LUMVO-104092 format. One record per residue (C-alpha): residue in three letters; x, y, z. Coordinates in Angstrom, 1 decimal. Example, Ala and Ser with C-alpha at 12.3 -4.5 7.8 and 13.67 -1.06 7.14 Angstrom:
// LUMVO-104092
@residuo->ALA, u->12.3, v->-4.5, w->7.8
@residuo->SER, u->13.7, v->-1.1, w->7.1
This chain:
// LUMVO-104092
@residuo->MET, u->153.4, v->57.5, w->148.4
@residuo->SER, u->155.0, v->57.6, w->151.5
@residuo->SER, u->153.6, v->61.7, w->151.9
@residuo->ALA, u->149.7, v->60.6, w->151.6
@residuo->PRO, u->147.6, v->59.6, w->154.8
@residuo->ALA, u->147.6, v->55.8, w->155.3
@residuo->ALA, u->143.6, v->56.0, w->154.8
@residuo->LEU, u->144.9, v->56.6, w->151.2
@residuo->HIS, u->147.5, v->54.7, w->150.3
@residuo->GLU, u->145.7, v->52.6, w->148.1
@residuo->LEU, u->143.7, v->55.0, w->146.4
@residuo->GLN, u->146.7, v->57.2, w->145.7
@residuo->GLY, u->148.2, v->54.0, w->143.9
@residuo->ALA, u->145.1, v->54.0, w->141.8
@residuo->CYS, u->145.7, v->57.4, w->140.5
@residuo->VAL, u->149.2, v->56.3, w->139.8
@residuo->GLU, u->148.2, v->53.4, w->138.2
@residuo->ALA, u->145.8, v->55.0, w->136.1
@residuo->PHE, u->148.3, v->58.1, w->135.1
@residuo->GLU, u->151.0, v->55.4, w->133.7
@residuo->SER, u->148.0, v->53.4, w->132.0
@residuo->TRP, u->147.0, v->57.1, w->130.3
@residuo->ALA, u->150.1, v->58.0, w->129.5
@residuo->GLY, u->151.3, v->54.7, w->128.6
@residuo->ALA, u->148.9, v->54.3, w->125.8
@residuo->LEU, u->148.7, v->57.7, w->123.7
@residuo->LEU, u->150.2, v->57.4, w->120.2
@residuo->ARG, u->150.8, v->61.0, w->119.9
@residuo->ALA, u->151.4, v->64.3, w->122.1
@residuo->SER, u->149.0, v->65.1, w->125.0
@residuo->THR, u->146.5, v->68.0, w->124.8
@residuo->ASP, u->143.3, v->67.3, w->126.2
@residuo->ALA, u->140.7, v->64.7, w->127.7
@residuo->GLU, u->139.0, v->64.1, w->124.1
@residuo->GLY, u->142.1, v->64.5, w->121.8
@residuo->ASP, u->143.9, v->61.9, w->123.9
@residuo->VAL, u->141.3, v->59.8, w->123.9
@residuo->SER, u->141.7, v->59.8, w->119.8
@residuo->ALA, u->145.1, v->59.4, w->120.4
@residuo->MET, u->144.7, v->56.5, w->122.4
@residuo->SER, u->145.5, v->52.8, w->120.7
@residuo->ASP, u->142.8, v->50.3, w->121.0
@residuo->ASP, u->145.0, v->47.9, w->123.8
@residuo->GLY, u->145.4, v->51.6, w->125.6
@residuo->LEU, u->142.3, v->52.4, w->125.8
@residuo->VAL, u->141.0, v->49.1, w->127.2
@residuo->ARG, u->143.6, v->49.3, w->130.2
@residuo->VAL, u->142.8, v->53.2, w->130.8
@residuo->THR, u->139.3, v->52.2, w->131.5
@residuo->GLU, u->140.0, v->49.9, w->133.1
@residuo->ALA, u->142.9, v->51.6, w->135.4
@residuo->LEU, u->139.6, v->54.7, w->135.8
@residuo->ALA, u->137.5, v->51.8, w->137.0
@residuo->ARG, u->139.4, v->50.9, w->139.4
@residuo->LEU, u->140.4, v->54.4, w->140.9
@residuo->GLY, u->136.6, v->54.7, w->140.7
@residuo->ARG, u->135.9, v->52.0, w->143.1
@residuo->ARG, u->138.3, v->53.0, w->145.2
@residuo->VAL, u->136.8, v->56.7, w->145.7
@residuo->GLU, u->133.5, v->54.7, w->146.3
@residuo->ALA, u->134.6, v->52.8, w->149.2
@residuo->LEU, u->135.8, v->56.1, w->150.8
@residuo->GLN, u->132.9, v->57.8, w->150.4
@residuo->ALA, u->130.8, v->54.7, w->151.8
@residuo->ARG, u->133.0, v->55.4, w->154.9
@residuo->CYS, u->132.9, v->59.0, w->154.8
@residuo->ALA, u->128.5, v->58.2, w->154.4
@residuo->VAL, u->129.5, v->56.4, w->157.6
@residuo->GLY, u->130.7, v->59.1, w->159.4
@residuo->VAL, u->128.3, v->61.9, w->158.3
@residuo->ALA, u->125.6, v->59.7, w->159.5
@residuo->GLU, u->127.2, v->58.6, w->162.8
@residuo->ARG, u->127.8, v->62.6, w->163.5
@residuo->SER, u->123.8, v->63.2, w->162.5
@residuo->ARG, u->122.3, v->60.9, w->164.8
@residuo->ARG, u->123.6, v->61.9, w->168.5
@residuo->THR, u->120.6, v->62.2, w->171.2
@residuo->ASP, u->121.7, v->66.1, w->171.7
@residuo->PRO, u->119.9, v->67.8, w->168.8
@residuo->SER, u->122.7, v->70.7, w->168.9
@residuo->ASP, u->125.4, v->68.2, w->167.5
@residuo->ASP, u->123.5, v->66.9, w->164.6
@residuo->LEU, u->125.5, v->67.3, w->162.3
@residuo->ALA, u->123.3, v->67.5, w->159.5
@residuo->ARG, u->121.1, v->69.5, w->161.2
@residuo->ARG, u->123.7, v->72.0, w->161.8
@residuo->GLN, u->124.3, v->72.7, w->158.2
@residuo->GLY, u->120.7, v->72.7, w->157.3
@residuo->PHE, u->119.6, v->69.5, w->155.9
@residuo->SER, u->117.2, v->67.3, w->157.3
@residuo->SER, u->119.0, v->64.3, w->157.8
@residuo->PRO, u->122.6, v->62.9, w->156.7
@residuo->GLU, u->121.4, v->61.2, w->153.2
@residuo->ARG, u->119.8, v->65.0, w->152.2
@residuo->LEU, u->123.8, v->66.7, w->152.8
@residuo->ILE, u->125.7, v->63.6, w->151.2
@residuo->ALA, u->123.2, v->64.2, w->148.3
@residuo->GLN, u->124.2, v->67.3, w->148.0
@residuo->ALA, u->128.2, v->67.0, w->148.5
@residuo->THR, u->128.0, v->64.7, w->145.9
@residuo->GLY, u->125.3, v->66.2, w->143.7
@residuo->GLY, u->123.8, v->62.9, w->143.1
@residuo->ARG, u->120.3, v->60.9, w->144.2
@residuo->TYR, u->118.7, v->60.6, w->147.3
@residuo->SER, u->118.5, v->57.1, w->146.8
@residuo->ASP, u->122.4, v->57.2, w->146.2
@residuo->ALA, u->123.4, v->58.9, w->149.1
@residuo->ALA, u->121.2, v->56.3, w->151.1
@residuo->ARG, u->122.9, v->53.5, w->149.5
@residuo->LEU, u->126.3, v->54.9, w->150.5
@residuo->VAL, u->125.6, v->54.8, w->154.1
@residuo->ALA, u->123.7, v->51.4, w->154.1
@residuo->VAL, u->127.0, v->49.8, w->152.8
@residuo->GLY, u->129.1, v->52.0, w->154.8
@residuo->GLU, u->127.2, v->50.9, w->157.7
@residuo->ALA, u->127.3, v->47.1, w->156.4
@residuo->THR, u->131.2, v->47.0, w->156.1
@residuo->SER, u->132.6, v->48.9, w->159.0
@residuo->ARG, u->133.8, v->48.0, w->162.5
@residuo->ARG, u->131.4, v->47.6, w->165.5
@residuo->ALA, u->131.7, v->47.6, w->169.1
@residuo->SER, u->130.4, v->45.0, w->171.4
@residuo->PHE, u->128.2, v->46.3, w->174.8
@residuo->SER, u->131.5, v->46.2, w->176.1
@residuo->GLY, u->133.5, v->48.6, w->173.8
@residuo->GLU, u->135.1, v->46.0, w->172.2
@residuo->SER, u->136.0, v->46.1, w->168.5
@residuo->LEU, u->134.1, v->43.4, w->166.2
@residuo->PRO, u->134.2, v->42.6, w->162.5
@residuo->ALA, u->132.0, v->44.4, w->160.1
@residuo->ARG, u->128.2, v->42.7, w->159.9
@residuo->HIS, u->129.3, v->41.2, w->156.4
@residuo->PRO, u->133.1, v->41.0, w->155.7
@residuo->HIS, u->133.8, v->39.6, w->152.5
@residuo->ILE, u->131.8, v->42.8, w->151.2
@residuo->ALA, u->134.1, v->44.8, w->153.4
@residuo->ALA, u->137.0, v->43.2, w->152.0
@residuo->ALA, u->136.2, v->43.5, w->148.3
@residuo->LEU, u->135.0, v->46.9, w->148.7
@residuo->GLN, u->138.3, v->48.1, w->150.3
@residuo->SER, u->140.7, v->46.2, w->148.1
@residuo->GLY, u->138.5, v->47.9, w->145.5
@residuo->ILE, u->137.6, v->44.7, w->143.4
@residuo->LEU, u->133.5, v->45.4, w->144.5
@residuo->CYS, u->131.8, v->48.9, w->143.3
@residuo->VAL, u->129.0, v->50.2, w->146.2
@residuo->ALA, u->126.3, v->49.0, w->143.6
@residuo->ALA, u->127.1, v->45.5, w->143.9
@residuo->ALA, u->128.0, v->45.7, w->147.3
@residuo->ASP, u->124.3, v->46.9, w->148.4
@residuo->LEU, u->123.1, v->44.6, w->146.1
@residuo->ILE, u->124.2, v->41.8, w->148.2
@residuo->ARG, u->123.8, v->43.5, w->151.6
@residuo->ARG, u->120.3, v->43.6, w->151.0
@residuo->PHE, u->119.9, v->40.0, w->149.8
@residuo->LEU, u->122.0, v->39.0, w->152.9
@residuo->ASP, u->120.0, v->41.1, w->155.4
@residuo->GLY, u->117.0, v->40.0, w->154.0
@residuo->VAL, u->117.6, v->36.3, w->154.2
@residuo->ALA, u->119.3, v->36.0, w->157.6
@residuo->PRO, u->116.7, v->35.6, w->159.9
@residuo->ARG, u->115.8, v->32.1, w->157.9
@residuo->ALA, u->119.2, v->30.5, w->157.0
@residuo->ALA, u->122.3, v->29.5, w->159.0
@residuo->ARG, u->124.9, v->31.4, w->159.1
@residuo->ASP, u->127.9, v->29.1, w->157.5
@residuo->GLU, u->125.3, v->29.0, w->154.8
@residuo->LEU, u->124.8, v->33.3, w->154.5
@residuo->GLU, u->129.0, v->33.2, w->154.9
@residuo->ALA, u->129.4, v->31.2, w->151.6
@residuo->ALA, u->126.5, v->32.8, w->149.8
@residuo->GLU, u->128.8, v->36.2, w->150.9
@residuo->GLN, u->131.5, v->34.9, w->149.4
@residuo->LEU, u->129.7, v->33.5, w->146.3
@residuo->LEU, u->128.2, v->36.3, w->145.0
@residuo->VAL, u->131.8, v->38.3, w->146.4
@residuo->ASP, u->133.4, v->36.3, w->144.1
@residuo->ARG, u->131.0, v->36.1, w->140.8
@residuo->ALA, u->130.2, v->40.4, w->141.0
@residuo->PRO, u->133.3, v->41.2, w->139.3
@residuo->VAL, u->133.0, v->39.2, w->136.3
@residuo->VAL, u->129.2, v->39.0, w->135.7
@residuo->GLY, u->128.9, v->42.6, w->137.2
@residuo->VAL, u->125.5, v->44.2, w->138.8
@residuo->ASP, u->123.2, v->42.9, w->136.3
@residuo->GLY, u->124.2, v->39.7, w->136.3
@residuo->LEU, u->123.8, v->39.2, w->140.0
@residuo->PRO, u->119.9, v->39.0, w->140.4
@residuo->PRO, u->119.7, v->35.3, w->138.5
@residuo->LEU, u->122.4, v->33.7, w->141.4
@residuo->VAL, u->120.6, v->35.8, w->144.2
@residuo->LYS, u->117.2, v->34.3, w->142.9
@residuo->GLN, u->118.5, v->31.0, w->143.3
@residuo->LEU, u->120.5, v->31.6, w->146.8
@residuo->ALA, u->117.1, v->33.0, w->148.1
@residuo->ALA, u->115.4, v->29.6, w->147.0
@residuo->HIS, u->118.7, v->27.5, w->148.3
@residuo->LEU, u->119.0, v->29.0, w->152.1
@residuo->ASP, u->114.7, v->29.6, w->152.5
@residuo->PRO, u->113.3, v->26.6, w->151.0
@residuo->ASP, u->110.3, v->27.3, w->152.9
@residuo->GLY, u->110.1, v->30.8, w->151.2
@residuo->VAL, u->110.0, v->30.2, w->147.5
@residuo->LYS, u->106.3, v->29.3, w->147.6
@residuo->PRO, u->105.0, v->32.7, w->149.2
@residuo->ARG, u->107.4, v->34.7, w->146.7
@residuo->GLU, u->105.8, v->32.6, w->143.9
@residuo->ASP, u->102.5, v->33.4, w->145.2
@residuo->GLU, u->103.3, v->37.4, w->145.5
@residuo->LEU, u->104.2, v->37.3, w->142.1
@residuo->ARG, u->101.2, v->35.6, w->140.4
@residuo->ALA, u->99.1, v->37.8, w->142.3
@residuo->LYS, u->100.9, v->40.8, w->140.8
@residuo->ARG, u->99.8, v->39.4, w->137.1
@residuo->ALA, u->97.7, v->41.5, w->134.9
@residuo->LEU, u->97.6, v->42.3, w->131.6
@residuo->ALA, u->95.8, v->45.2, w->130.0
@residuo->ILE, u->94.9, v->46.0, w->126.0
@residuo->TRP, u->93.6, v->48.9, w->124.6
@residuo->GLU, u->93.6, v->50.8, w->121.2
@residuo->ASP, u->94.4, v->54.5, w->121.5
@residuo->SER, u->93.6, v->57.4, w->120.0
@residuo->ALA, u->96.3, v->57.0, w->117.2
@residuo->GLY, u->95.0, v->53.5, w->116.2
@residuo->MET, u->97.7, v->51.6, w->118.1
@residuo->ILE, u->96.8, v->48.5, w->119.8
@residuo->ASN, u->98.6, v->48.4, w->123.2
@residuo->LEU, u->99.5, v->46.2, w->126.0
@residuo->ARG, u->101.2, v->46.4, w->128.8
@residuo->GLY, u->101.5, v->44.2, w->131.4
@residuo->ALA, u->103.2, v->41.8, w->134.2
@residuo->LEU, u->103.5, v->37.9, w->134.3
@residuo->ASP, u->104.8, v->35.5, w->136.7
@residuo->PRO, u->107.3, v->32.8, w->135.7
@residuo->ALA, u->105.0, v->29.6, w->135.0
@residuo->ASN, u->102.6, v->32.1, w->132.8
@residuo->GLY, u->105.5, v->34.4, w->131.3
@residuo->ALA, u->107.8, v->31.6, w->130.5
@residuo->PRO, u->106.0, v->30.1, w->127.5
@residuo->LEU, u->105.7, v->33.5, w->126.2
@residuo->LYS, u->109.2, v->34.9, w->126.7
@residuo->LEU, u->110.4, v->31.6, w->124.7
@residuo->ALA, u->108.1, v->31.7, w->122.2
@residuo->ILE, u->108.9, v->35.4, w->121.3
@residuo->GLU, u->112.1, v->34.7, w->121.5
@residuo->THR, u->112.8, v->31.4, w->119.7
@residuo->LEU, u->110.7, v->33.1, w->116.5
@residuo->VAL, u->112.7, v->36.4, w->116.4
@residuo->GLY, u->116.0, v->34.1, w->116.8
@residuo->ALA, u->115.0, v->32.1, w->113.7
@residuo->GLU, u->114.2, v->35.1, w->112.0
@residuo->LEU, u->117.7, v->36.8, w->112.7
@residuo->ARG, u->119.7, v->33.6, w->111.9
@residuo->ARG, u->117.4, v->34.0, w->108.2
@residuo->ALA, u->118.6, v->37.5, w->107.9
@residuo->ARG, u->122.0, v->36.5, w->108.7
@residuo->ASP, u->122.1, v->33.6, w->106.0
@residuo->ALA, u->120.2, v->35.5, w->103.4
@residuo->LYS, u->123.8, v->38.2, w->103.6
@residuo->ARG, u->125.9, v->35.0, w->102.7
@residuo->PRO, u->126.5, v->34.7, w->98.9
@residuo->PHE, u->124.4, v->32.6, w->97.3
@residuo->GLY, u->126.0, v->29.3, w->96.4
@residuo->ALA, u->128.8, v->29.5, w->99.1
@residuo->PRO, u->130.3, v->27.2, w->100.7
@residuo->VAL, u->129.4, v->26.8, w->104.4
@residuo->ASP, u->132.2, v->26.9, w->106.7
@residuo->GLU, u->133.1, v->23.1, w->107.7
@residuo->CYS, u->132.8, v->23.7, w->111.3
@residuo->ASP, u->129.1, v->25.5, w->111.3
@residuo->ASP, u->126.3, v->23.2, w->112.5
@residuo->GLY, u->123.8, v->25.4, w->110.2
@residuo->ALA, u->121.5, v->24.1, w->107.5
@residuo->GLY, u->123.3, v->26.8, w->105.4
@residuo->SER, u->122.3, v->28.9, w->102.4
@residuo->GLY, u->122.3, v->25.6, w->100.2
@residuo->SER, u->123.9, v->25.7, w->97.1
@residuo->GLY, u->123.2, v->27.2, w->93.4
@residuo->SER, u->124.7, v->29.2, w->90.5
@residuo->GLY, u->127.8, v->30.4, w->92.9
@residuo->SER, u->126.9, v->33.8, w->92.0
@residuo->ALA, u->129.6, v->35.7, w->94.5
@residuo->VAL, u->126.5, v->38.6, w->94.8
@residuo->HIS, u->123.9, v->38.1, w->97.4
@residuo->ASP, u->120.5, v->39.5, w->97.0
@residuo->PRO, u->119.9, v->42.7, w->99.2
@residuo->LEU, u->116.2, v->42.2, w->99.2
@residuo->PHE, u->116.7, v->39.6, w->102.0
@residuo->GLY, u->118.3, v->42.0, w->104.4
@residuo->GLU, u->116.4, v->42.4, w->107.9
@residuo->GLU, u->115.2, v->45.8, w->108.3
@residuo->ARG, u->113.0, v->45.7, w->111.6
@residuo->THR, u->114.3, v->46.2, w->115.1
@residuo->ILE, u->114.0, v->43.6, w->117.7
@residuo->THR, u->110.9, v->45.1, w->119.6
@residuo->GLN, u->109.4, v->45.1, w->115.9
@residuo->MET, u->110.1, v->41.7, w->115.4
@residuo->ASN, u->108.9, v->40.8, w->119.2
@residuo->ALA, u->105.5, v->42.4, w->118.6
@residuo->ASP, u->105.3, v->40.4, w->114.9
@residuo->ALA, u->106.3, v->37.5, w->117.0
@residuo->LEU, u->103.3, v->37.5, w->119.3
@residuo->ALA, u->101.2, v->38.2, w->116.7
@residuo->ASP, u->102.1, v->35.2, w->114.6
@residuo->ILE, u->101.6, v->32.8, w->118.4
@residuo->ALA, u->98.2, v->34.4, w->118.4
@residuo->ARG, u->97.4, v->33.4, w->114.9
@residuo->LEU, u->98.8, v->30.3, w->115.3
@residuo->SER, u->96.6, v->30.0, w->118.3
@residuo->LEU, u->93.4, v->31.1, w->116.6
@residuo->SER, u->94.2, v->28.5, w->113.7
@residuo->SER, u->95.3, v->25.7, w->115.8
@residuo->ALA, u->93.9, v->22.3, w->115.8
@residuo->GLU, u->94.7, v->21.7, w->119.7
@residuo->ALA, u->93.9, v->25.5, w->121.0
@residuo->PRO, u->90.7, v->25.4, w->123.3
@residuo->ALA, u->87.3, v->25.1, w->122.1
@residuo->ALA, u->86.5, v->29.1, w->122.8
@residuo->LEU, u->89.5, v->29.9, w->120.4
@residuo->ARG, u->88.7, v->27.1, w->117.7
@residuo->SER, u->85.6, v->29.1, w->117.2
@residuo->ALA, u->87.2, v->32.7, w->117.6
@residuo->VAL, u->87.4, v->34.4, w->114.1
@residuo->VAL, u->89.1, v->38.1, w->113.6
@residuo->VAL, u->86.5, v->39.0, w->111.1
@residuo->THR, u->87.3, v->41.8, w->108.3
@residuo->ARG, u->84.6, v->43.6, w->107.4
@residuo->ILE, u->85.4, v->45.2, w->103.2
@residuo->ASP, u->82.1, v->45.8, w->100.6
@residuo->ALA, u->83.2, v->43.5, w->97.7
@residuo->GLU, u->83.6, v->46.5, w->95.3
@residuo->ALA, u->86.2, v->47.2, w->97.0
@residuo->PHE, u->88.1, v->44.1, w->97.7
@residuo->GLY, u->88.3, v->43.3, w->94.2
@residuo->SER, u->89.4, v->46.7, w->92.9
@residuo->GLY, u->91.6, v->47.3, w->95.7
@residuo->ARG, u->90.4, v->51.0, w->96.5
@residuo->GLY, u->89.4, v->51.3, w->99.8
@residuo->HIS, u->88.8, v->50.1, w->103.4
@residuo->ALA, u->88.2, v->47.6, w->105.5
@residuo->THR, u->87.3, v->47.3, w->109.4
@residuo->ILE, u->88.3, v->44.8, w->112.0
@residuo->ASP, u->85.7, v->43.5, w->114.6
@residuo->GLY, u->86.6, v->45.2, w->118.0
@residuo->ILE, u->89.1, v->47.4, w->116.8
@residuo->ASP, u->88.1, v->51.3, w->115.9
@residuo->GLN, u->91.1, v->51.6, w->113.1
@residuo->PRO, u->90.2, v->51.3, w->109.6
@residuo->VAL, u->93.0, v->49.3, w->107.6
@residuo->SER, u->93.5, v->49.2, w->103.8
@residuo->VAL, u->92.2, v->46.9, w->101.3
@residuo->GLY, u->95.7, v->44.9, w->101.5
@residuo->THR, u->95.9, v->44.4, w->105.1
@residuo->ALA, u->92.6, v->42.3, w->104.0
@residuo->TYR, u->94.0, v->40.7, w->101.8
@residuo->GLU, u->96.8, v->39.4, w->104.1
@residuo->ILE, u->94.6, v->38.7, w->107.1
@residuo->ALA, u->92.3, v->36.6, w->104.9
@residuo->ALA, u->95.4, v->34.5, w->103.5
@residuo->SER, u->96.6, v->34.0, w->107.1
@residuo->SER, u->92.9, v->32.4, w->107.2
@residuo->GLY, u->94.7, v->29.2, w->105.6
@residuo->ILE, u->97.2, v->28.3, w->108.2
@residuo->ALA, u->97.4, v->24.7, w->109.0
@residuo->PRO, u->100.0, v->24.2, w->111.9
@residuo->MET, u->101.3, v->20.8, w->111.9
@residuo->LEU, u->102.0, v->18.9, w->115.1
@residuo->MET, u->104.8, v->16.3, w->116.1
@residuo->GLN, u->105.3, v->14.4, w->119.6
@residuo->SER, u->108.5, v->12.2, w->119.9
@residuo->CYS, u->109.1, v->10.2, w->123.1
@residuo->GLY, u->112.1, v->8.4, w->124.3
@residuo->GLU, u->115.0, v->10.5, w->122.9
@residuo->VAL, u->118.3, v->10.0, w->123.4
@residuo->LEU, u->120.4, v->12.3, w->125.1
@residuo->ASP, u->123.7, v->10.3, w->123.4
@residuo->LEU, u->123.7, v->10.3, w->119.9
@residuo->GLY, u->127.1, v->9.2, w->119.0
@residuo->ARG, u->128.2, v->9.6, w->114.8
@residuo->ALA, u->124.3, v->8.5, w->114.5
@residuo->ALA, u->123.1, v->12.9, w->114.2
@residuo->ARG, u->125.1, v->15.9, w->113.5
@residuo->LEU, u->123.0, v->18.0, w->114.9
@residuo->PHE, u->122.4, v->18.0, w->118.8
@residuo->SER, u->118.7, v->17.1, w->119.5
@residuo->ARG, u->115.9, v->19.3, w->121.0
@residuo->ALA, u->116.2, v->16.9, w->124.3
@residuo->GLN, u->120.2, v->17.2, w->124.3
@residuo->LYS, u->119.6, v->21.1, w->124.2
@residuo->ILE, u->117.6, v->21.0, w->127.0
@residuo->ALA, u->120.3, v->19.2, w->129.0
@residuo->LEU, u->123.2, v->21.6, w->128.0
@residuo->VAL, u->121.1, v->24.3, w->129.5
@residuo->GLU, u->120.4, v->22.5, w->132.3
@residuo->ARG, u->124.2, v->22.3, w->132.9
@residuo->ASP, u->125.2, v->26.0, w->131.7
@residuo->GLY, u->122.7, v->28.2, w->131.8
@residuo->GLY, u->122.8, v->30.0, w->128.7
@residuo->CYS, u->126.4, v->31.0, w->127.0
@residuo->ALA, u->128.9, v->28.9, w->128.8
@residuo->TRP, u->131.4, v->31.4, w->128.2
@residuo->PRO, u->132.6, v->32.8, w->131.4
@residuo->GLY, u->131.0, v->36.0, w->132.5
@residuo->CYS, u->128.6, v->36.1, w->129.1
@residuo->ARG, u->125.0, v->36.6, w->129.9
@residuo->ARG, u->123.4, v->35.7, w->126.8
@residuo->PRO, u->120.1, v->33.4, w->127.9
@residuo->PRO, u->119.3, v->30.2, w->126.3
@residuo->SER, u->117.6, v->31.4, w->123.4
@residuo->HIS, u->120.4, v->33.5, w->122.0
@residuo->THR, u->122.6, v->30.2, w->122.2
@residuo->GLN, u->123.1, v->27.2, w->120.5
@residuo->ALA, u->124.9, v->23.8, w->120.8
@residuo->HIS, u->128.2, v->23.0, w->118.8
@residuo->HIS, u->130.6, v->20.5, w->119.3
@residuo->ILE, u->134.0, v->20.7, w->121.2
@residuo->ALA, u->135.4, v->17.4, w->119.1
@residuo->TRP, u->134.7, v->19.2, w->115.7
@residuo->TRP, u->132.6, v->16.9, w->113.7
@residuo->LYS, u->134.0, v->16.5, w->110.3
@residuo->ARG, u->137.8, v->17.1, w->111.7
@residuo->ASP, u->138.4, v->15.4, w->115.1
@residuo->ARG, u->134.8, v->12.6, w->114.5
@residuo->GLY, u->133.4, v->14.3, w->117.6
@residuo->GLU, u->130.2, v->12.6, w->118.6
@residuo->SER, u->126.7, v->14.2, w->119.5
@residuo->ASN, u->126.9, v->13.5, w->123.0
@residuo->LEU, u->126.4, v->15.8, w->126.0
@residuo->ASP, u->130.5, v->15.7, w->126.9
@residuo->ASN, u->131.0, v->16.9, w->123.3
@residuo->GLY, u->128.3, v->19.7, w->123.9
@residuo->ILE, u->128.2, v->23.2, w->125.1
@residuo->MET, u->125.8, v->26.0, w->124.6
@residuo->LEU, u->127.5, v->29.3, w->123.3
@residuo->CYS, u->126.5, v->31.9, w->121.5
@residuo->SER, u->127.3, v->33.4, w->118.3
@residuo->HIS, u->129.8, v->35.6, w->119.2
@residuo->HIS, u->131.7, v->33.6, w->121.7
@residuo->HIS, u->131.9, v->30.6, w->119.3
@residuo->HIS, u->133.5, v->32.6, w->116.7
@residuo->ARG, u->136.0, v->33.7, w->119.9
@residuo->VAL, u->136.5, v->30.7, w->120.9
@residuo->HIS, u->137.1, v->29.2, w->117.1
@residuo->ASP, u->139.2, v->32.1, w->115.8
@residuo->ASP, u->141.4, v->32.5, w->118.9
@residuo->GLY, u->142.1, v->29.0, w->119.4
@residuo->TRP, u->140.8, v->28.6, w->123.3
@residuo->GLY, u->140.3, v->24.8, w->124.3
@residuo->ILE, u->137.5, v->23.5, w->126.0
@residuo->VAL, u->137.3, v->20.0, w->128.6
@residuo->ILE, u->133.7, v->18.9, w->130.1
@residuo->ARG, u->134.9, v->17.8, w->134.3
@residuo->GLU, u->132.6, v->17.4, w->136.7
@residuo->ARG, u->129.7, v->19.0, w->135.6
@residuo->ARG, u->131.0, v->22.6, w->134.2
@residuo->SER, u->132.9, v->23.6, w->131.1
@residuo->TRP, u->136.9, v->24.4, w->131.6
@residuo->PHE, u->138.4, v->27.1, w->129.1
@residuo->ILE, u->141.5, v->27.0, w->128.2
@residuo->PRO, u->143.0, v->29.9, w->126.8
@residuo->PRO, u->146.0, v->29.8, w->123.8
@residuo->PRO, u->149.8, v->30.3, w->124.9
@residuo->HIS, u->149.5, v->33.6, w->123.6
@residuo->LEU, u->146.9, v->34.7, w->125.5
@residuo->ASP, u->148.1, v->33.0, w->128.2
@residuo->PRO, u->151.6, v->31.0, w->128.3
@residuo->HIS, u->150.6, v->29.0, w->131.3
@residuo->GLN, u->147.5, v->28.3, w->130.0
@residuo->ARG, u->145.7, v->28.5, w->133.0
@residuo->PRO, u->141.5, v->27.0, w->132.7
@residuo->ARG, u->139.1, v->29.3, w->133.5
@residuo->PRO, u->135.6, v->28.5, w->134.5
@residuo->GLY, u->133.0, v->28.4, w->132.0
@residuo->ASN, u->129.3, v->29.5, w->133.1
@residuo->VAL, u->127.1, v->27.5, w->135.2
@residuo->ALA, u->123.5, v->27.4, w->135.3
@residuo->PRO, u->123.1, v->29.3, w->138.4
@residuo->ARG, u->121.5, v->27.2, w->140.7
@residuo->HIS, u->123.8, v->24.3, w->139.8
@residuo->LEU, u->126.3, v->27.0, w->141.0
@residuo->VAL, u->125.3, v->27.6, w->144.5
@residuo->ALA, u->125.3, v->24.1, w->145.0
@residuo->LEU, u->128.7, v->23.7, w->143.5
@residuo->HIS, u->129.8, v->26.1, w->145.9
@residuo->LEU, u->127.7, v->25.7, w->148.8
@residuo->GLY, u->128.2, v->21.6, w->148.2
@residuo->ASP, u->130.4, v->19.8, w->146.1
@residuo->ARG, u->133.8, v->21.3, w->144.7
@residuo->VAL, u->134.9, v->21.9, w->141.1
@residuo->PRO, u->139.1, v->20.5, w->140.4
@residuo->GLU, u->141.3, v->23.2, w->140.8
@residuo->ARG, u->143.3, v->22.0, w->137.5
@residuo->VAL, u->142.2, v->20.7, w->134.1
@residuo->ASP, u->144.8, v->19.0, w->132.2
@residuo->SER, u->143.4, v->17.8, w->129.0
@residuo->ALA, u->141.6, v->19.8, w->126.2
@residuo->THR, u->140.3, v->20.1, w->122.8
@residuo->ARG, u->139.4, v->22.7, w->120.1
@residuo->ILE, u->135.7, v->23.0, w->119.7
@residuo->SER, u->134.1, v->23.6, w->116.4
@residuo->ALA, u->131.8, v->26.1, w->115.2
């Protein structure tokens, strides 16, 4: 390793690590890349993937350094010293894109990240630290990828004129720490909360800008499909998003329960209603399986919402007077042969569809309201109430498992201390939001969970971590900002209890 240039020591170490991980993962002699991967153990393949990712981040960091060098040598005052033009390119980004075989935008990102994380020179020639030192350190150490570094950089540069320096530094550190856990796609929710915290006066203008962009177009194409294309601002889009996700989630749970053998006992830790009891037959009915895609279920849910709105007594007066008119010849309706038309739609429909529309006109929704719901129910009720679930989502944001990005609509409230075995109560301190996958992960692997200082902590079982070091669970983005910039969480959690299904 001593033979490598000093700047490449870490890269050489990452290469050695990738080499050793690859060799250690093989269960038989090496042949080629495709053959080797098929010969790797499951754990070995994961280790190789992680080692190659660390190596890739090291390479990206060096590419960003080189990109800055190319850019600086292409911006000299003397055109004859312009590196990019001497190589036949109109800009340094074009040269870099050609060298990497990538897109111009990727090359521009390398230059921007490199400039934001490079040391600067003062007017007197003194060396100054990078504009974003935390990003620079994480990039240099191979923790942060260039894509995440660029996202954080753009946010910090955009909010810098309206934020205090110490708050900016704390925000930078938070995003750098969080990026390896949630990935690039998991940063935008936190960035949005930080923007609101650091620039409260900018929330309303950003909201007004989004509202001004709202639009929805509906048209029938030549094939007879009714097309929708649009975008909604948060306030208008949230009810629609929640309604569709709730309906689709209910359908997915119904399909899951239909696969359970009829009459099979429900696991004692399951907070669901189960599949009921019956003859005890061990064969389930395949006819109840769900065959629709998620996008098809989304479309059906939106149609259900519209039907309910048209038939609801609580709908606006204009909707209550609106009727989907289906026209069909009486003979065709009686014989089942022929077709029908729907007012406002050019494409004819079958007689069967006309039957369905006629039957749906009898929908009579029942609306219920409740006031004064308590959040702590003790042993009075096994299932968490709607108000409790809202409070738990306020704390956990969605699935509380560290790094999981499933939204509230994909989670359910579960007891930390089991309802049956531990006589656990249906209170907020005994509840946690988990998606189905991580709920089973916690339950099957034996993880412990505690709630301390308004957040969850996950304690791994001894076979996964002999020291059982607590891992902080997810926190709703705006609360995570408050915790990082204000209140702090405890360094250690001393007690734990196991979670129920």
